[in-house]
N, C-alpha and C positions, 0 to 999 in steps of 0.2 A: 477685701483681704480676709483669709480664714486661717486661724491658728488653733487646730484641733487640740493640741496638747494642753492649752490653758482654757479650752472651751470658750474662747472669745471670738465672736464673729463680727466682722466689720464690713459694711457696705458703704462705699463712697465716703469713708472716714468717720461715719457715725456708727457707734457701737450698738448692736441690736440688743434689746432687752431679752433676758432669759427667764421664762416662766416654766416651772417644773411641777409635775404631779409625782410625788414619791412616797414610797412606803416607809422610808426612814428619813426623818427630818434632820438627822445628823449625818446624812450621807454626803459624799463628795459632790454629787449633783445638786443637792439642796444647798450646800454651802456656796457654790459658785453661781447660784441662781439669784436674780433680782427679786423674784417672788417664788417661794416654795410652798406648794399646797400639800398639806399633810393628808395622805390617803392610806395610812397604816391600818392594818387589821390585827386583832389579837391572835387569830389563827385562820387557816384556810378551811374551806368546806371539805376539801379532800381528806379522807380518813387518815391518810399518811401525813397530812399537813405539808405536802410537797407541791402538788399541782396548784398553780395560781388560779384559784376559783373565786373565793371571796374577794381577793384583792382586785381581780379584773372587773368584778361587778362594781366595786367602790370607785375604781378609776373611770368606768363608763358613766356612773352617776355624777361624778365630779365634772366630767366633760359636758354632760347635759346641763348641769347647773351653770357652768360658764357660758354655754351657748344661750341659755335663757336670760342670764344677766346682761349679756351683750345685746340681745334682741331688745330688751326693755330700755337699755341705755340709749340705743340708736333710734328708738321709736319705730322699729321694724313692724310693718303691717302685712296683712294677708296679701294685699296688692303687690307688695315688694316680693314676696315669696312667689307669687304667680308670675311676675316678670322674669324671675330666675328659672322658673320651671314652666314655661308657656305650654308645653305639650302634655303636662301632667293633668290629673283630674282636678287638682286645685286651680291650676292655671286656667283651665277651661271654664271654671265657675265664674271667672272674672272677665270673660269675653264681654265686650260692649255690643250694643245693638248695631253700631256702625261697622263692626267687624264682620257681621253676618248678613246685613240687609242687602237687598237688591237695589241697584241704581241704574241710571242710563237707559239703555235699550230694554233692560229687563224690568223696568219699572212699569207696572200695569196701569198706566194713566190714560184717560180719555177726556174729552171735553163734554160739557153738559148737553150740547146740541147733537151728539152722536146718536144716530138711529139705533134701535135695539138690534137689528140684524148685524150691523158693523160691530157693535159692542160684543155680541156673542162670538163672532169670528175672532176678535182680538182676545177674548177670554180663553177661547179654546187654544189659540196659538201659544199663549204664554203658559197655560196649564196650572195657574194658581187657583182658579175658581173664584177669583175676586178682581174687581176693577176699581180703581180709585178715580173719582171724578174731580178734576181740578179746573180752576179758572185760568184766565190768560196769564196771570203772574204766578202760576203754580200753587195758588192758594187752594186749600182743601175745601171742596164743596160737599162731598159725600162718598159713599161706596155702593157698589152693586155686586152681589154674590150669586153663585149658581143656585143657592137656596131661594134668593129673591126671584130669580128667573123661573124656577119651578112653580113658585107660588103665583106668579103672574100668569103663567100658562094654565093655571087652574081656574082663572076667571073666565067669564063668558065672552068678553070683548077683547080679543087678542089682536094686536097689530105689530108687525115687525118694523114698521116705519115710525113708531112712537119714539119720541125723544127720551133718552136715558134720564134726563132731568126730571121726568114725570114718575120715574120708578126708583130712583136712588134713595138710599137711607142717609139721612143727615146726622151730623154729630157722632161719627163713628169713634171707636176707641183708638187712641193714638199713644205714641211713646216717643221720647226724645232719643236722638242718636247716641248720646253720651250715657244713657242709662244701661244698666247691666242686662244682658240677655236673659239672665235668670228672672229679673223683674218682669220682662216681657212674657216669659212663660207663665208666671204667676197671674198676670192679667188675663192671659188666654184661658187659663184654667178656671178662674173665678167667673168669667163671662161666657164660658162654653163656646169660644171662637177659636179659629185656627190660624188667624193672621192679624197683623197690626199695621196700621199706617204709621210710618215714621215721619214726624213733623217737627219743624223747628221754626219758631216765630210764625206759626200758623201756615207755614208753607211746607209742602210735601217734599221730603228729601230722600225717602227710601221706603222700602216695603219689606216686612219680615213675616215669614211663614213658619208655622210649627215645624215643618220638615227641615227647615234650615237649622233650627235648634237641635233637633234630633240628630241630624247629620254631623253636627259639630261635637256630638257626644257629651253635651253639657249635663245631661241626665242619663 
């Protein structure tokens, strides 16, 4: 129910509280308010003291103060803001690794027994320049990159039938799926690498490339 004459608003029988920001604490609006916030100014910035210049600035500052007070009271976090603005620049900062990582058929995994020739074909097909070597239970064994391939071809004894287990790099850098994509980017920058294995409980669950982070416009 709404009775504008007495400025009383009722919804479902419960009277709504009235909070006002007013330039006159003795005004009608202030008197009928449950809480009246005094935002009066001695004079306006307008040289004629007519245009609401100073008063509008004070009202805006009062609104900002209320918003910050409410934010602190509710324990509002950056993550909460990001959830409300998922497409904004702040929201993108809180993308998780699992939001961007490759899984399923796009996961560049091979077994340790895979011959080098087959490994190179799979690497070229997926286009990541990296292969993840996993065991029978998807446990992480190591990685093999196009850089490792070039270095191997520089050796004197090259074989396309050699097992990838003889060439892989063990203990590669990894990250968990629940970590921030920004953290993944930091690890890549610190170690001068362009991809990360996403692992959970020592098992491979995904793969994240630098291009995925750039495509998401996190930076």
